[in-house]
N, C-alpha and C positions, 0 to 999 in steps of 0.2 A: 631711626632714620635721620634725625637732626644731628646726632653724633657722627653718623657715617658721612653726612654732607660736609660737616666741619673737617673731618679727617681727610676726605678726598680733596678738599680745598687746600688743606695743609700739605698733602703730598704733591698736589699739582704745582706748587711753587718751585719744586725741584725739577719737574718734568716739562714745564710750559715752554721752555726754549726748544724742546724736541717735538713741538706740536705738528710740524710738517711730516716728520717720520711717523708719528702716531696716526695722522690722517691717512697716509699711504697704507699703514698697517690695517686700518679699518676698511679701506677700499678693497684691498687684497682679500681680506676675510669675507667681505660681501660676495666676491667672485667665488670663493671656496664654498660659501653657503649655497649659491645658485647651482654649482656643480653637484653639491650634495643632494639637491632636490631633483636634478635632471637624471643623474646616474641610475637610480632605481627604476625609472621609467624605461630607459634604454636597455637595462639588464633584463627587465621583464619582456620586452619586445624580442630580444634575442632568443629567449626561451620559447616564445610563441612561434618564431620563425623556424626554430629547430624542429618543432612538431610539424610544421608545414614543409620541411625539407627545402627551404628557400636559401640556397647557398650564397648567392650574391648579396642578398639582403643581410644575411648573418655577417658576412665579411665587412659590409658597409657599416653596420651597427658596431661591430667590434673595433673598427678603426676610430669611430666616434668615442667609444669607451677608452681606447688607448690614448687618444688626444686629451680627453678629460682627465685621465689619471696622471699623464705627464704634466699637464698644466697645473693640476692640483699639487703635485709633488714639488714643482718649481716654485709655486706660490708659497707653499709651506716653508720651503728652504729660505726664501727671501723674508717671510714674516718672522722666522726665527732669528735671522740676521738682524733685522730691524729691532726686534725685541731685545736682543743682546746689546746693541748699541745704545738704545734708550736706557736699559737697565744700568749699563756701565756708567753712563753720564749721570743719571739721577742718583746712583749709589755714591758716586764721588761727591756730588754737591751736598747730599744729605749727611754724609759722614763728616765732611768739613764743617758744616753748620753745627752738627751735634758736638764735634770736637771743640769748636770755639765756645759753645755754651757750657760744656763740661769744665773748660778752663776758667770760666767766669763764676763757677759755683763757689760760694763762700766756704771758708775753711771749717767753720763750725758744722756745716752740712756734710762736708767731706769726712769729717771725723766720725760722724754718726753712721755713714754708709760705707760698706766694704767696696773694694775695687771691682768685685764681681758684678755689682749692680751696673756699673758703667761699661764694663767689658761686654756683657751680654747685650745691653741695649745698643752699643756701638756696632756689634757684629750681627747678632741674630735679628733684632727688631728692625734695624735699618734695612737689612736685606729684604725682610718681609714687606716693608713699606714700599720700597722701590720696585718690587716685583709686581705690585698691585695692578698697574695699568696693563702690562702685557698679559698677566694672568686673567684679569677680568675681561679684557677684550677677547681673549681666546675663548673663555666660557660664554661670553655674550654671542660670539660668532656661532658657537654650537647651539646656543639657545635660539638664535634667529633661524638657523637651519631647521631646527625642530618645529618652530612656528610655521615655517614654510611647508614642512611635512604635514602638520595638522591641517593647514588650509587645503592641501592636496587631498587628504583623507576625506575632509568635509565635502569637497566637490564630487569625489567618487562615490562615497556611501555614507549616509547620515547615521545609520545604526552603528557601524564600526566606529565612526567619529565619537559618538556619545560614550561608547564603551571605553575607548582609548582615553578620553578626557577624564572620566570618572576614575579609572585606574591610575592615571598620572597624578591626579589630586591625592589619592591615597598614598602613593609613594612619595609625593612631595611632603606630606605631613610626617612620614617616617624620617625622611632626610633632614627636615627642619629640626625635629627633636634630637636627632643624632648630632647635628651641628651645635645646638645649644648645650647639650651635655658635654660634648668634647671641649667646647670653649671654656666652661667652668673648670674642667680638669687641667686645661692648658695653662690657666692662670697660676694654679698651684705648681705645675711643672716648671714654669719659667722662674718662679721665686727660688725653687730648689737649684736650678741651673746657675742662678746668680751666686748662690752659696758656693757651689763647686768651683766656679770660675775664680772667685775671690780666694778660696782656700788654695787652689793650685798655684795661683799667682804668688801668694805669700810663701808657699812651700818652696817654690823655685828661687824666689829672691833670698830666702833665708836658708838655703840648702847647706851652706857651710856651717852655720851655727847649729843646724839640726845634727850634722855629723859630729861636731865637737861635743854637743850635749848627749850624743849617742841616743837620740830620740827617734830614730827611724821607725821603730815598731809602733810607737805612739802615734806618729803622723800617718803611717800607713793604715793603722786601725781607724783613725778619724776619717781618713780619705775613703776607706771602704764603707763606712757608715753613711757618708754623704753621697757616694756613688750609688749605694743600695737604695737610698731615699729617692734619688733622681730616677733610677731605672724602675723603681716600684711605681712611682707616680706616672712615668711614661708608659709602663705596661698597662696600668689601670685605664689610662686615657685611650690607648689604642685598642685595648680589649673591649671596652664599651663601644667604641666606634665599629670594631669588627663584628660585634654581636648584631648591631643594627644592620651592617652590610650583609651579613649572612641571611638575616630575616628578609632583607630587601631582595637579595638574589633569589631566594626561594619563592618570594612573592612574584618576582618577574617570571619565573618558570611556570607558576600557576596561571598568571595572566596570559602568557603565551599559549598555554594549553587551551584555556577557555576561548581565546581568540580563534584558534584553529577550529574548535567546535562551532563557533559562530559562523565562520567562513564556510565551513562544510554545510551547515544548515541553510545558509543563504544560497549556496550553489545547488543544494537539493531542491530548494523552492524556486530555482531558476531566476533568482534575483541577482546572481553574479555569474560571470563566466570564469573559467579557470585563470586566464591571463590577468583579469582584473583582481581576482582574489590574490594572486601572486604579488601584484603591485601593492595591494593593501597590506599584505603580510610583511613585505619588505619595508614599507613605510612605517608600519606599526612597531616593528622592531627598533627602528630609529627613534620613533616617538617615545617608546618606553624608556629610552635612555635619558629622556628629558629630565625626569625626576632626579637622576643621578647628577646631571649637569647642574640642576638647580641646587642640589645638596652641596656639590663642590663649590658652587658660587657662594652660597650662604656661608660655608666653612671658610672660604677664602676671605670674605668680607669681615667675618667675625675675627679671624686671625689678623687681618689688616687693622681692624679697629683696636684690638688689644695691643698690637705693636705700636700703633700710632699714639694711643693714650700713654703708653709707657715712655715713648720718646718725647711727646709733648709735655709730659710732666717735667722733664729736664729743660726743654727749650722755653716753655711758657713760664717756668719757675713756680709751678703749682706746689710741688713738694720738695723742690730743690732750689732753695733761695740763692740768688746771685749776689755777687759783691756789688755794693752800692758806692758810687763815687759822685762828686759834685760836678759842676760845670766850669769852675774857675780855673783858668790856665795860668800857671806860674811861669812866666817867660824868662825872667832873669833871676834865677834862684841864687840867694846869697849863702844859705846854709844855717840860718838861725832856727832853733826850734825850742819849744817850751811845753812841759807837761803841767797842766793846771787842775788840781784836785781830781786826779784820775783814779777811778776804781775799775777793777776788772777781775772776772773769774771765768774759767773755761767751762765749768758745768753749771754756772749760775747759782752755785751753793757755797763752795769754799772759795773765798776771795784770795786772789794772788797778789794784786796790787791794791793798796788802801790809802786813798787820799795822797797820791804821789805828786810832788811838786818839785820841779827843777827847771833851770834855764841853761841853754847852751848857745854860745855866740859863734858866729861863722868863723871858720878857720881855727877853731879850738880843737885840741885833742883831749878827749874825755875818756876816762876809764870807769867801768862799773864793776865793782867787786862785791862779793858776798858769798854766803854759804849756798850750797846746792838747793834749789827750790825757793830761793828768795825772790825770784821774779826777774832776773837779769835778761834772759832770752825773751821773756814776755814783752819787755820794753821794746825790743827790736821788732817783734811781731806787730805791735801797735803802731810804731813809727811808720812801718811799711804798709799799714792797713790790711795786714793779713787777717786781723780780727778787729772788731769795733769795740771801743771802750763802753763800759756799762754806764759810767757817769764821768763827768769832767770833760776836758778837751785837750787835744794835742795841736799845737800851732807850728806851722813851718813858715818862717818869715812873716809871722803875725797872722797867717790865714789858717783857719781850722782845716785839718786834713779831710774832714767830711765834706768840705766845700770844694776841695781840689779835684780836678779830673785825674783819671788813672795815670796818664803819662807824666803829669806834674810830680807824682809821687814815685812811680816805679822807674821812670827814666832818669831821675835825679838822685836815686839812692841805690847803692850796691850793698849787698849783704854777703859776706864771706863767712860761711858757717864752719863749725868744728868738723862736721861730717857731711861735706857737700855731696849732692847727687851728681854723679858723672854718667853721661848718657852713652849707650852702646853704639858709638860711632867713632870716627877718627879723632885724634887730638885736635887737628885743624878744625873739624866741624864742631867740636865742643866749644872751641874759642869763637867760631863764627856765629854761634847762637846769640851772642850779645852784639855782634856787628857783622852784618851779612857781607858788606863790601870791605872786609878786613884785608889790608895789604900785608904782604909777606914780611917786610921789614918791621912793620908795626907789631905784628904777631911775635916775631923773634925778639924784639926789644922788650915787650911785655914779659915774655917768658924768661928773659935774662934778668930782669928786675926781680921776678918771682923765684929766681934760682932754679928754674925748671928746664932751661934750654939745653944745658950740658947733658942732662939725663935723656932728653928727647933724642939727642944726637947719638946716643948709644944704641938706640933702637934701629932695627933693620930698615923699617919703613919710615923712620923719622916722624914728622908731623902727620903722616898719613896712617899711622899705626892705629888699628881698631883696638880699643881698650876694654871691651867687654861690658856686659850689663852692670850698671852701678860702679863702673871703673874697677872691676874685679882684678884686672891685670896690673893694677897700680897699688902701691903701698899706701898707708894712711897719709904719710907725709907727702907723697907724690900727688895724691888727690888734692891735698890742701894747697900745694903749690900751683896746680892747674887751676884751682878755684881762685887763687889770688891773682893769677895771670888774667883770668876772665874779668875779675873786678877792675884790674888796671886798664884793660882794653875798654871796658864800659865807660871808664873815666867820668864818674859822676861827682857831683859836688859834695855829696854826703856818702861816707863809706863806713859801714858797720862791720867790725870784726868780731864774730862770735866764737871765741876760743879757736881762732883760725890758724894759730901756730902751735896748737897743743901736740900734734904728732910730729913736729920737726925736731931734729937734733939741735944741740946748742949752737953749733957753727952756722947752720942754715937759718935758725931762728934769729941769730944776731944780724945776718945779712938782710932778712925780711924786715927786722926791726929798723934797720938803717934805711930801707926803702920806704917804710912807713914814715919815718922822720923826714924824709925828703918830700913827702906829699903834704906835710903839715901846712905849708904856707898857702896852699890853694884849696885845701879840702877841710871840711868839718869831719872829724874822725871820732867814732865811738868804739871803744874796745872793751869786750868782756874777757876777763882773764882770770884763771886760777893761779897762774904763775905771776905773782905780784912783782917779781924782779923785772918783768917785761914792760911794766906800765909806770914805773917810778918816775919817769920823766914827763908824764902826762901833765897838761896844764891844770887839770883838776881830776880828782878821784871821788866818785860817789860810792859810799859804802852802804850797800842795801841790806836790810835785815827785815824779814817777815813782811815784804811788800812795801816797806817805807825806807826813806833815806835816813839812816841813823846819824850819819855824819858825812861831811864833804870838805875837800880842801886838797892841797898838794900832798905829796907823799910825806914830806917833812912835817907839815902841819898835822896830818893824821897820826903820825908816830908820836906826836906830843899830846894831842887832844883826844884820841880815840883808843881806849884800852883794847876794844874788840879787834880793831884793825891792826894794832901793834902785835897782839897775840897771833893773829892770822899770819902776819908777815914773819914773825920769829919762828912759828911752826914750820913754815916753808924753808927757812934758812937751815933748820935742823935736818930736814929731809935731804937737802942738797949736800 
C-alpha cells in the first residue's frame, strides 16, 4: 500500500493540471452509478406491470428506461472523451520527463544497458502509468455501483444479502490470487520484451552490415529465439490468468444456480413475492460481477505499480545513475585546460589512461597521435565529461570539470567525430539542433566553410532533404562535412576533431584544413589524426602510447627526438 501511494503520487504530478477534467469525470461516473442502481428496479416494475396488463404504466416506465439509457450512453461518451484528453496530456508530460531523464543517464550506465530497456519503458510503461487515472476511476465507478447494489439487496432481503456477500468474498480471493500470479509472470515478460526491442533496434540500424556479412540467417535465428521466449512467457502468463478466469466463471454459474434455489425457497415460504425475487436476482447478477471488478482493479494497480517502479528506476536514478555536474558557471571561457595525473578505465579493470599530464593554452592547435587503442578518443570523452576520471583532475581555465555546470562544458566544447550520428530529419533540422534560431545565411556560410553547400545544392529539396536514419543517404565524407558544419554553427571556444576528416578526399580535406587554420586565432583546437600530414602545422603534437604521453613537441621536434613518431610518419609517407 505504501508503494502504491508513492506511485500514485508520482503519476499525479503529470495529471494534476487536468484535475478539473478528472473531477468532471468523477461526477459523471457517479451519475452513471445512480442509473445503474435505478435501472434494475424500473425493469422489474415493467415485468410486474406486464403481468397486470397495465399498458399505460408499461409505456411510462419504458420511457424512463429509454431516458436513463440515452443519458447513460451520452455520459459514457463524454467520460471516454475526457479520459482520452487526460491520457493524451499526461502521456506527453510523462514521456517528455522520461526522455529528459534518459538523456541525463551517464554513459557507463548506457553502456551496460541495451536500447530495448529504454524503448520499452518509454512506450509500454509510460502508457500504463498514464492510463491509471481513467482506468482506476472506471473501475471505482463500477465498484461504487456494486456497493449501491449491495445496499439495495440488504434493504430488500437480509438472507440473500449474506449469501451474496459470502460468495463475493470467495470470488475476491480467487481474483486476488490471479492478479498476484499474473503480476509475477508479467515482470519476466517485460524483461524479455526489452531484449526483443533492443535486438530489433540493433538489427534495423545494422541492416546494411548484416547484408554485407551475409548474416541474415543468423540474425533471423536469433530473432526467432527471442520472439519464442517472449511469446512463451506471454502465453504462460495469460494461460494462468485464463485458468483462474474459467474457474471463476464456473463458480459464478454455480453461485447463480444456488441463488435461484434460495429465491425459490423464499418464495415457497411466502417470504418473497415474484417481483421482489426478480429485483434481487437482477441485483445479485450485478453484485456477482463485483469480484471481477475488484480483480481487474487489483490487476490494474499491480500493473501500474510495476510500470511505475520501472520508470521511477530511471527518473529517481535508483538503478540508472545520472551524469553529475557542479554548480560553477564559466561565463567568459578562454579555452585553457589541463590534465593532472589522470587515470581512467572503461571497465574498472584495464586502464586506458595512466597518470596522464599535459597543458593546453587557449587558442593553441594541438594534435594527439598514437596507435589505435592508445587512449586518444578517451581524452575527448573525459574533456566533455561523457565519462568521469577514476583519479586525477581535468581543469578548464583552472576550474575542475567536476565543479562546472553542464552548460559550461557542453556549450563551450564542440566534438566533430570520425563517424558522426546524423539524425533522420532534414539537413536544415540537423543543423538547427545546435542552434534553433539559425538564420539562412548563417547556415549557408557554415556549409560553405565545411565544403558542403555545393553538394546540398545538387539535391532536389536542397537543405530540406531528409537524409535517412543515421544519415544513410549520405556518404561518409558527406556526413563528416555536415558534422563539421554543425560544429562551425555551434561556434564554441574549444573544438575537438576526432578523425573528422578521415573520409574526405585530399582536395576537400585540404579545404577543411584551411578552414581549421582560419579558426586558430579564436579557438582552442584539438585534433586526433591518423593522417599525420594533416597535423604537421599544429602548435604542438602529443604522441600517446599505452595511455601516457611518450613525447610532445612540434612536428620538426618530434621528427628529431621521437623515434616512434618518426617511424609512424615515415610509414604513412610510404602508404601515400
